[in-house]
C-alpha positions as CSV (number, residue, x, y, z in Angstrom):
1,M,29.3,-40.5,-103.9
2,T,31.7,-40.8,-101.2
3,T,31.5,-39.3,-97.9
4,P,34.2,-37.7,-96.3
5,R,33.7,-40.7,-93.8
6,A,34.2,-43.2,-96.4
7,T,37.4,-41.3,-97.3
8,R,38.7,-41.4,-94.1
9,V,38.5,-44.8,-93.3
10,G,39.9,-45.6,-96.3
11,R,43.0,-43.5,-95.6
12,L,43.1,-44.5,-92.0
13,A,43.4,-48.7,-93.5
14,A,45.7,-47.7,-96.3
15,G,47.9,-46.1,-93.4
16,A,47.5,-48.9,-91.2
17,L,48.5,-51.4,-93.9
18,L,51.9,-49.1,-94.8
19,A,52.6,-49.3,-91.1
20,T,51.9,-53.1,-90.5
21,S,53.7,-53.7,-94.3
22,A,56.8,-51.6,-93.0
23,L,56.8,-53.5,-89.5
24,V,56.9,-56.6,-91.1
25,T,59.9,-56.0,-93.7
26,A,61.6,-54.1,-91.0
27,G,61.7,-57.5,-88.8
28,C,64.3,-58.9,-89.8
29,S,67.2,-56.5,-89.3
30,A,65.2,-55.7,-85.7
31,T,65.9,-59.1,-84.8
32,N,69.2,-60.2,-86.7
33,P,72.5,-58.0,-86.5
34,I,73.6,-56.9,-89.8
35,T,76.4,-59.3,-90.4
36,T,78.5,-57.5,-93.0
37,D,79.7,-54.7,-90.5
38,I,81.3,-57.6,-88.8
39,A,84.6,-58.3,-90.0
40,Y,86.4,-61.8,-90.3
41,P,89.3,-63.5,-91.6
42,P,88.3,-63.8,-95.4
43,S,90.7,-67.3,-95.2
44,H,90.7,-70.2,-93.6
45,G,93.3,-69.3,-91.3
46,L,92.9,-67.2,-88.4
47,P,94.2,-63.8,-87.3
48,V,96.6,-63.3,-83.8
49,D,96.7,-60.4,-82.4
50,I,100.6,-60.5,-80.2
51,S,99.5,-56.8,-79.7
52,E,97.7,-53.4,-80.9
53,T,101.0,-52.5,-83.6
54,A,101.8,-56.4,-84.2
55,G,100.4,-59.9,-85.4
56,L,99.8,-63.1,-87.7
57,V,96.9,-63.3,-90.4
58,N,95.7,-66.2,-92.4
59,L,97.8,-68.3,-90.0
60,M,97.4,-72.3,-90.8
61,V,99.2,-75.1,-90.9
62,L,99.2,-77.4,-94.1
63,T,100.3,-81.1,-93.4
64,A,99.3,-84.6,-95.4
65,E,98.6,-86.7,-92.1
66,E,99.0,-86.7,-88.5
67,G,102.7,-86.5,-87.5
68,G,103.7,-85.6,-90.8
69,T,105.9,-82.4,-92.1
70,G,103.8,-79.1,-91.9
71,A,104.1,-76.1,-93.3
72,L,103.0,-72.7,-91.6
73,Y,101.1,-70.6,-94.0
74,G,100.1,-66.7,-93.0
75,A,101.5,-63.2,-92.7
76,A,103.2,-61.5,-89.9
77,W,102.3,-57.7,-89.9
78,N,103.7,-54.7,-88.2
79,D,102.5,-51.1,-87.5
80,N,105.3,-50.2,-85.1
81,T,108.0,-47.4,-86.8
82,V,110.7,-49.5,-86.2
83,P,111.1,-53.4,-86.9
84,V,109.9,-56.1,-84.6
85,D,110.8,-59.7,-84.4
86,V,108.2,-62.7,-84.3
87,T,109.0,-65.4,-82.8
88,V,106.9,-69.0,-83.7
89,A,107.2,-71.7,-81.8
90,L,105.5,-74.8,-80.3
91,P,103.9,-74.6,-76.9
92,D,107.2,-76.5,-75.3
93,G,109.0,-73.1,-76.0
94,T,110.5,-75.1,-79.5
95,V,111.3,-72.3,-81.6
96,L,110.4,-72.9,-85.2
97,A,111.3,-69.4,-86.6
98,R,112.1,-66.2,-86.5
99,V,110.7,-63.1,-88.6
100,T,112.3,-60.0,-88.8
101,V,108.9,-57.3,-89.7
102,P,110.0,-54.1,-90.8
103,A,108.4,-51.3,-90.0
104,G,105.4,-50.7,-91.3
105,G,105.4,-54.0,-93.1
106,T,104.7,-57.3,-93.8
107,V,106.3,-60.5,-94.7
108,T,104.4,-63.4,-96.1
109,L,105.0,-66.9,-94.9
110,G,104.6,-70.1,-97.0
111,S,106.7,-72.6,-99.3
112,D,106.9,-70.0,-102.0
113,Q,106.9,-66.9,-100.6
114,E,109.0,-64.9,-98.2
115,V,109.7,-66.6,-95.8
116,Q,109.6,-70.8,-95.0
117,I,108.6,-72.1,-91.8
118,A,108.4,-76.4,-91.0
119,V,106.6,-77.7,-88.5
120,P,107.8,-81.1,-87.8
121,E,105.5,-84.2,-86.5
122,V,102.6,-82.0,-86.6
123,P,100.4,-83.1,-83.8
124,V,97.2,-83.7,-84.7
125,R,95.4,-84.8,-88.1
126,P,94.5,-82.0,-90.8
127,G,91.0,-80.9,-89.9
128,A,91.9,-80.4,-86.2
129,V,93.6,-77.3,-84.8
130,M,97.1,-77.0,-83.2
131,Q,98.8,-74.6,-80.7
132,L,101.6,-72.6,-81.5
133,L,103.2,-69.6,-79.3
134,V,104.0,-66.6,-81.2
135,G,105.5,-63.5,-80.0
136,T,107.5,-60.1,-80.5
137,D,110.3,-58.9,-78.8
138,R,108.3,-55.9,-78.0
139,G,104.7,-57.1,-77.1
140,G,104.6,-60.3,-75.0
141,Q,103.4,-63.5,-76.1
142,V,100.1,-65.4,-76.9
143,V,99.3,-69.3,-77.4
144,T,97.0,-69.2,-80.3
145,P,95.1,-72.1,-82.0
146,V,95.9,-72.3,-85.7
147,P,93.6,-74.9,-88.0
148,V,95.8,-77.6,-89.7
149,L,94.7,-78.8,-93.2
150,D,95.5,-81.0,-95.8
151,G,95.2,-80.9,-99.9
152,T,91.5,-81.7,-99.6
153,L,90.8,-78.3,-101.0
154,P,92.3,-77.4,-104.7
155,P,94.4,-74.3,-103.4
156,Y,96.1,-75.9,-101.0
157,D,97.0,-79.2,-102.7
158,P,100.3,-78.2,-104.3
159,L,101.5,-76.2,-101.1
160,V,101.4,-79.2,-98.5
161,P,105.0,-80.7,-98.4
162,V,105.6,-84.2,-99.6
163,Q,106.0,-86.7,-97.4
164,A,109.4,-89.0,-97.8
165,S,108.8,-92.3,-97.9
């Protein structure tokens, strides 16, 4: 025969066990941020916001070696209601390309894409980061780090510029 006291103690013990289980299982999310809510670039390239309405995404340079010719890959975007001219230059101001991006549009950068941009004499080895100066005719300029990659990763192997021998 169970007494009301024994039933109450059992219920309290079950409640305490349930509360402890809830705290233990919720501990991970209490001490670690939920990373699925964090925006990130889903490629090896980097995003560059030139202004609130224009920028570049997935920006990277592919080259076989330091000092060799490189190719700039990525995309320029424009959320303006008018076309925007995007300029890509070396930090010393040497312009590599000017690209007109239509209003509300995107222009893809790369060897088989809409616009090809060569980077003569890439100043760093593959695996390092170089600086580029990017800007628009409407939103100023930004100096940005750009990763330099080679053909080690299979998707990029056929895209690396062939060096003249």
